C-alpha positions as semicolon CSV with decimal commas, in nm:
position;residue;x (nm);y (nm);z (nm)
1;X;0,737;-0,584;-1,544
2;X;0,768;-0,911;-1,354
3;X;0,643;-1,019;-1,015
4;X;0,703;-1,341;-0,831
5;X;0,412;-1,381;-0,591
6;X;0,227;-1,685;-0,728
7;X;0,430;-1,936;-0,528
8;X;0,434;-1,733;-0,205
9;X;0,090;-1,569;-0,197
10;X;-0,013;-1,703;0,144
11;X;0,327;-1,638;0,300
12;X;0,331;-1,281;0,172
13;X;-0,017;-1,237;0,314
14;X;0,127;-1,335;0,654
15;X;0,408;-1,080;0,620
16;X;0,145;-0,804;0,619
17;X;0,096;-0,874;0,989
18;X;0,453;-0,788;1,092
19;X;0,440;-0,500;1,344
20;X;0,623;-0,252;1,120
21;X;0,372;-0,315;0,844
22;X;0,068;-0,249;1,061
23;X;0,206;0,022;1,293
24;X;0,414;0,209;1,033
25;X;0,322;0,120;0,675
26;X;-0,053;0,088;0,726
27;X;-0,072;0,378;0,969
28;X;0,108;0,617;0,734
29;X;-0,081;0,507;0,423
30;X;-0,422;0,550;0,583
31;X;-0,323;0,889;0,721
32;X;-0,229;1,000;0,370
33;X;-0,544;0,862;0,205
34;X;-0,757;1,050;0,458
35;X;-1,137;1,042;0,439
36;X;-1,228;0,800;0,160
37;X;-1,603;0,779;0,223
38;X;-1,778;0,758;-0,111
39;X;-1,452;0,776;-0,306
40;X;-1,435;0,567;-0,622
41;X;-1,117;0,372;-0,555
42;X;-0,884;0,162;-0,769
43;X;-0,623;-0,046;-0,586
44;X;-0,341;-0,136;-0,826
45;X;-0,109;-0,425;-0,733
46;X;-0,373;-0,509;-0,473
47;X;-0,226;-0,848;-0,386
48;X;-0,464;-1,055;-0,175
49;X;-0,671;-0,746;-0,103
50;X;-0,539;-0,639;0,238
51;X;-0,564;-0,265;0,170
52;X;-0,853;-0,308;-0,072
53;X;-1,066;-0,439;0,214
54;X;-0,941;-0,172;0,455
55;X;-1,034;0,106;0,214
56;X;-1,378;-0,044;0,153
57;X;-1,441;-0,073;0,527
58;X;-1,342;0,292;0,564
59;X;-1,619;0,384;0,323
60;X;-1,459;0,389;-0,023
61;X;-1,721;0,289;-0,280
62;X;-1,702;0,138;-0,532
63;X;-1,368;-0,037;-0,489
64;X;-1,182;-0,235;-0,755
65;X;-0,863;-0,434;-0,698
66;X;-0,626;-0,542;-0,977
67;X;-0,316;-0,757;-0,950
68;X;-0,088;-0,938;-1,194
69;X;-0,077;-1,254;-0,981
70;X;-0,367;-1,500;-1,029
71;X;-0,279;-1,663;-0,695
72;X;-0,314;-1,332;-0,514
73;X;-0,647;-1,258;-0,681
74;X;-0,769;-1,607;-0,589
75;X;-0,695;-1,526;-0,224
76;X;-0,867;-1,188;-0,253
77;X;-1,177;-1,338;-0,411
78;X;-1,192;-1,614;-0,150
79;X;-1,199;-1,352;0,124
80;X;-1,467;-1,159;-0,063
81;X;-1,679;-1,475;-0,070
82;X;-1,621;-1,537;0,302
83;X;-1,690;-1,175;0,397
84;X;-1,868;-0,993;0,113
85;X;-1,785;-0,623;0,089
86;X;-1,885;-0,562;-0,270
87;X;-1,527;-0,541;-0,398
88;X;-1,454;-0,641;-0,758
89;X;-1,118;-0,808;-0,822
90;X;-0,944;-0,880;-1,150
91;X;-0,617;-1,021;-1,280
92;X;-0,437;-0,764;-1,490
93;X;-0,124;-0,566;-1,564
94;X;-0,138;-0,227;-1,392
95;X;0,000;-0,068;-1,709
96;X;-0,304;-0,177;-1,911
97;X;-0,588;-0,102;-1,669
98;X;-0,861;0,130;-1,798
99;X;-1,147;0,140;-1,547
100;X;-1,463;0,342;-1,605
101;X;-1,584;0,551;-1,439
102;X;-1,248;0,695;-1,344
103;X;-1,137;0,684;-0,982
104;X;-1,121;0,957;-0,722
105;X;-0,835;0,765;-0,560
106;X;-0,579;0,532;-0,713
107;X;-0,401;0,346;-0,436
108;X;-0,100;0,118;-0,464
109;X;0,108;-0,057;-0,203
110;X;0,438;-0,138;-0,377
111;X;0,381;-0,091;-0,749
112;X;0,637;0,153;-0,888
113;X;0,927;-0,050;-0,747
114;X;0,847;-0,330;-0,995
115;X;0,939;-0,113;-1,293
116;X;1,276;-0,229;-1,425
117;X;1,340;0,081;-1,636
118;X;1,201;0,424;-1,716
119;X;0,975;0,297;-1,994
120;X;0,798;0,054;-1,762
121;X;0,772;0,319;-1,492
122;X;0,623;0,572;-1,733
123;X;0,366;0,316;-1,850
124;X;0,261;0,262;-1,488
125;X;0,233;0,635;-1,424
126;X;0,035;0,687;-1,745
127;X;-0,208;0,415;-1,636
128;X;-0,246;0,581;-1,296
129;X;-0,324;0,915;-1,462
130;X;-0,556;0,751;-1,716
131;X;-0,764;0,598;-1,438
132;X;-0,794;0,915;-1,228
133;X;-1,057;1,184;-1,253
134;X;-0,911;1,535;-1,286
135;X;-0,828;1,636;-0,930
136;X;-0,809;1,271;-0,824
137;X;-0,527;1,151;-0,600
138;X;-0,262;0,880;-0,619
139;X;-0,127;0,746;-0,289
140;X;0,142;0,480;-0,266
141;X;0,423;0,328;-0,064
142;X;0,745;0,222;-0,232
143;X;1,087;0,082;-0,161
144;X;1,296;0,387;-0,060
145;X;1,561;0,432;-0,330
146;X;1,795;0,634;-0,109
147;X;1,802;0,368;0,163
148;X;2,179;0,297;0,163
149;X;2,283;-0,065;0,101
150;X;2,492;-0,051;0,419
151;X;2,160;-0,031;0,603
152;X;1,998;-0,331;0,436
153;X;2,066;-0,581;0,715
154;X;1,943;-0,355;0,995
155;X;1,584;-0,448;0,921
156;X;1,630;-0,794;1,071
157;X;1,521;-0,651;1,405
158;X;1,184;-0,579;1,243
159;X;1,147;-0,899;1,041
160;X;1,295;-0,812;0,702
161;X;1,626;-0,753;0,527
162;X;1,727;-0,636;0,180
163;X;1,999;-0,740;-0,062
164;X;2,140;-0,550;-0,359
165;X;2,228;-0,766;-0,658
166;X;2,499;-0,596;-0,860
167;X;2,604;-0,230;-0,864
168;X;2,359;0,035;-0,745
169;X;2,238;0,166;-1,079
170;X;1,898;0,213;-1,239
171;X;1,728;-0,122;-1,288
172;X;1,939;-0,302;-1,027
173;X;1,745;-0,576;-0,842
174;X;1,687;-0,521;-0,471
175;X;1,568;-0,839;-0,301
176;X;1,349;-0,808;0,006
177;X;1,357;-1,104;0,244
178;X;1,078;-1,138;0,499
179;X;1,166;-1,341;0,807
180;X;0,850;-1,521;0,918
181;X;0,785;-1,774;1,196
182;X;0,773;-2,061;0,943
183;X;1,064;-1,953;0,725
184;X;1,155;-1,678;0,481
185;X;1,023;-1,549;0,151
186;X;1,187;-1,320;-0,103
187;X;1,044;-1,053;-0,333
188;X;1,246;-0,865;-0,594
189;X;1,211;-0,488;-0,644
190;X;1,414;-0,271;-0,881
191;X;1,614;0,044;-0,815
192;X;1,503;0,368;-0,977
193;X;1,586;0,706;-0,828
194;X;1,334;0,946;-0,680
195;X;1,421;1,189;-0,960
196;X;1,337;0,926;-1,221
197;X;1,006;0,857;-1,050
198;X;0,920;1,226;-1,037
199;X;1,003;1,264;-1,406
200;X;0,771;0,977;-1,499
201;X;0,489;1,103;-1,276
202;X;0,515;1,455;-1,417
203;X;0,535;1,335;-1,778
204;X;0,222;1,127;-1,720
205;X;0,032;1,437;-1,611
206;X;0,050;1,406;-1,233
207;X;0,136;1,707;-1,017
208;X;0,180;1,827;-0,659
209;X;0,419;1,539;-0,592
210;X;0,492;1,500;-0,223
211;X;0,720;1,244;-0,061
212;X;0,659;1,144;0,301
213;X;0,865;0,962;0,559
214;X;0,697;0,689;0,766
215;X;0,533;0,754;1,100
216;X;0,463;0,512;1,385
217;X;0,109;0,478;1,513
218;X;0,032;0,574;1,875
219;X;-0,050;0,207;1,938
220;X;0,287;0,101;1,799
221;X;0,469;0,347;2,023
222;X;0,273;0,235;2,325
223;X;0,323;-0,135;2,258
224;X;0,688;-0,132;2,149
225;X;0,828;0,195;2,284
226;X;1,012;0,475;2,103
227;X;1,352;0,307;2,125
228;X;1,230;0,004;1,930
229;X;1,145;0,221;1,629
230;X;1,448;0,449;1,641
231;X;1,658;0,253;1,391
232;X;1,368;0,202;1,153
233;X;1,284;0,572;1,141
234;X;1,649;0,682;1,114
235;X;1,693;0,497;0,782
236;X;1,346;0,380;0,674
237;X;1,330;0,110;0,406
238;X;1,017;0,259;0,251
239;X;0,891;0,597;0,133
240;X;0,538;0,729;0,078
241;X;0,408;0,938;-0,209
242;X;0,096;1,136;-0,287
243;X;0,017;1,337;-0,598
244;X;-0,278;1,475;-0,792
245;X;-0,399;1,458;-1,151
């Protein structure tokens, strides 16, 4: 598993503020996580702690964030110093994490799409299961594998685009480009089918797998109007998942 965030940590942090990320991604994720008050929570691939902090403010406790990028964890820790919430952050590979006590909720915003093959994906799913209490939940958002490449440029209206490198087959790189006021940044995901993901999740001991399409928040509809979101919702670039150990 490789990530490429160290050189773009601050820029990627800024991309979290794009309207689709707050009014669609964040809105849908928090709806799926539900009431987290008192839930022991592990945020895998936590980045600079955007969702880690949100979950803590919603009452999750204790909260631990883990990310492979030292630059991202540096940003997360700096924000913890500036505004202490009691979150513990660590640099680590999601496949090797073994927190104790186990979590009631394992959360991940864009983790599974960094697996380049089934073996890496299975290792991620096994780590998720290993860190969950029986009955605990895993909630995540992921690049949507069945988003057709012909649709990849349509996201420019929302501040992103995608690019397929090579034929559409398992392990193929899909490059996300975020169009920001001060330039662009790129992040590489990898293509694995929904069926492959379900097989890895099930093999790892996770069940009740449910895929969800994105929803727009009432505030997003009010601010931007239904027509603005029509194209995004018709062929969304992302998909949401929840399952149980």
